[in-house]
N, C-alpha and C positions, 0 to 999 in steps of 0.2 A: 697471507690471507689476514684480513681484519680480525682482531682477537674477539670482538663483540659478534661478528658474523659467525666465526668458528663455534663459539660457545652456543649461539642460537641453533646452529645446525646440529650439534651434538645433543642440545636440549630436545629438539624435535625427534632426533633418531632415538632418543631414550624413552619415547613414549610408548607404552605397552597397551594391551586390550583394555584394561580397567581405566588407566588415565586417559586413553583415547576416547572411551565411552563418556567419561566425565566431561572432557573438553567439547565433545559433540553435543552433550546435553546443555552445556554452558552456551554454545552457539545458539541452540534452539530457544533457550529462555531469553537470551538477549533479543533474538528475532522476535518473540512474543512480546517482550516489553517494548520494542520499537513499534510492532504491529498495533498494540493497545494506544500508544502514543499517537500514531498516525491516524487512529479512528477519530480523534477530536478534530481533524481536518476533513475527513472524507465521509464520516457518518452524519446523518441528520436528514430530515425531509424538508423539501423546498416550502417556504412560507407561502400562505394564501393559495394552497392547492391541495387537493386530496386524491390526485391521480396516481394510479399505479405506474402508468407509463410516463416517463419524463423525456421530452424531446430534447435533442441535442441542439447545438447552435446552428446545424446545417439542416434541420428537419422542419417540415411545414405539417402542422396538424389540421387536418381536413375533417371537420365535424359533419356527419351525415344526418339526414332527416329520419326520425323514428318510423316514418311511413315508407321509407324506401324499401323495395323488395329485395329478396336475396339475389334474385337473377340480376337485378340493376347493380348491386354491390359487386358482384363477380365480374359483370361486364366493365364496371368502372375500374375495378382492380387490374383487369387485363389491359385496358386502355392506358392506364398509368404506367404499367410496366413496359409497354411498348414505346413510350416516349423517350426520345434521345436526351432530354433534359432531366430525366428521373433516373436516380441511381438504384434506389430501392423503395419498397413499399411494405408497411406492416400494418395489419388490421388490428384495431383494439375494440373490444366489445364495450357496450354502454356501461357494464358494471365496472370497467377498469378506468372509467373516466369521472370527472367531477360530477356531482349531483345535479348541476344545472344544465347538464347535456344528456338527453334522453335516448339519443341515437348513438351508433357507433362512430368510429373515426378512423381514418388512414393517417400514419406517420409517414410522410413522404420525404425522402432524402433526395435533395437536388444534387444533380451531378456537376453543376457549376453555380457557385455562390452568386456569381455576377448575374445570373438569370432568375435569382430568387423572386425579385419583384414582378416580372413578367409572368412567371409560373404561378404566383399567388394570385395575381389578378385574373388569370385565365381560369384557375380552379374555382374562384368565387362566383364565376358565371356558369359553372357546371350544374345541371339539374340534379336535384337531390342533396345538394351541399348547402348546409345552413350557416356555416361560418368557416373561416380560414385564418388561422393564426401562424404567422411566419415572419422571422424565424423565432422560435422559443429560445430566448437567451440562456446560456449556461448559468447554472446557479452560482452566486458569489458569496463571499464571506458573510455578508448582512443578509442574504436570502435563504440561509439554511439554518433550521431550528433543531436543536439538540436538547432533549428534555432534561429535567434535573435529575431524575433517577438513572437515566443513561450516563450523565456525567459522573455521578457518584459511583456507578458500576465501573466506569472506565478508570476512575481514580484509584478505586480499590484493586482493580486488575493490574494497574501501572504499579502500584506498591507491592503487591504480592510477586508479580513476575520479576521486578527489579531486585527485591531482597533475595528471592529464590536464586536468580542468576549469580549474585554475589556469594550466596552460601554454596552453591555447586562449584563456583570458580575456586573458592578456598579449598574445597575438597580435591579438585582437580589438580591444583598446583601442589598441594601437600602429597598427593599420590606420585606426581611426576618427579618432584624433588626428592622424595624418598628413594626413587629408583636411580636418581642422578647424584646421590649423596657422596659416593665414592669419588666421582669426577669433581665435585665441588671441593672436596678435601685436598685433592691433587692440585686443583687450581689455586687454592689458598697457600698450599706448601710451596708452589712455584713462585709465589710473591704477586699473583694477580690481584689487583685492587678489588675491593669488595663492591665497588660501584660498577666495575666492568663486568661482574657477574650478575649484578642486579638489573642492569639495563636490557640485556637480552630477555630475561625473564618477564620484565614489564612489557617488553615489545611483543612478546608472544600473546599476552592478554589483549594488547592493543589490536593485534592482527585478527583475533577472533571476533572482536567487536566490529572491526571494520568489514570482515567478511559477512557478518549478519546484517549490517547496515546495507551493503551492496545487494545482497539477496532481497532485502525488502523494497529496496529502490526499484528492482527490476519487477518485483511482484506488482508494485503500486503502478508502474508505467503499463503493464500488461492489462491491469484491471481498468486503467484509464482508457486504453485503446479499445477494450471490450465494451466500456460504457458508452464510448463515442459511436460505436457501431450499432447502439440500441439495446445491448444486452445488459440492462441496469435495473436494479431495484431502487425504489424511490427512497429507502432507507439509507442509501449510499449516494445521494445526489451530489455530494462534494466531488465525486470522481469526474463529473463533467466540467468542473472548473479547473482550468490549467493552472492558475495561480495557487489554488489549494494543493493540487497534486504536486507541483513543483516544491511548494513549502513543506509539505509532509515528507517528500522524498529527501530533500536536502537537510531539513532539520533531523530527520531520523538517521540519515547517515552521520551527521555530526554527533548526535546523541549516541550512536552505536560506537563510535570512535571513543567518546567520553567514558562509556560504560566499560569498554574494552581496556581502556588506559587505567581506569579505576580498579578493575580486576587484576591488571598486571601489577599495579603498585601493591595490591593486597598479596599477590603471589610473591613479589620480591621481598616483602616484609617477613615472609615465612623462612627466608634463608637463615635467619638468626636462630631458628630451631635445629639447624644442622651444623652447629659449631663442634669443633674437635672436642 
């Protein structure tokens, strides 16, 4: 067996309740650090709009007249659901729409994007409909606004979570190496190079950062899918932009590996405290 792999396996098996809890806390803190970092990409409100509902790239916004009756709204809602070219319909109240629209609106998801034009044209001719906007393009990098206080708050959160993760990483490695100290002495007595001991320790830190990055990548993807189906707050409009979601996921994954590697190097430097 490869000596580095053997040492890494023994290092993991030497983990106890306290050191395991510290490493779990380290993963959580790195995850929070990456989460705050990804917020720079996915948080923010679309510019030039004050709506609570943000239509996805496959949705048609059908604005209704304020004079339309409740019965007519229900009838139109049922007729839209019965159409083969409509996948889903969501009703938005007037209070949830921009101030220049006094009536409610339907957010209509087309079953086939190739039929968006014909569906839009037909909806415009529907009695009680004042305007139809389709498709509402997903927010882009330049179309999402993040206020200065929000940026400052995220920067503070990034700094606090990053430093906290390194602080906990030091405590976790110290606790683990303390329980592994007898094995470290035997390895040194057997002539094992110091570098051969340091690499598995550093790799353990890298693995924790990679795990946190993978978890965050999955979470961002799930949120993106949820946002694309209409379950989205305006404050997270970046979730509709695939380029933003991909950038946030990949950069967070890279940053997770970087933070894990930094934690691992910090842990490897602690080996000097366990000299004979």
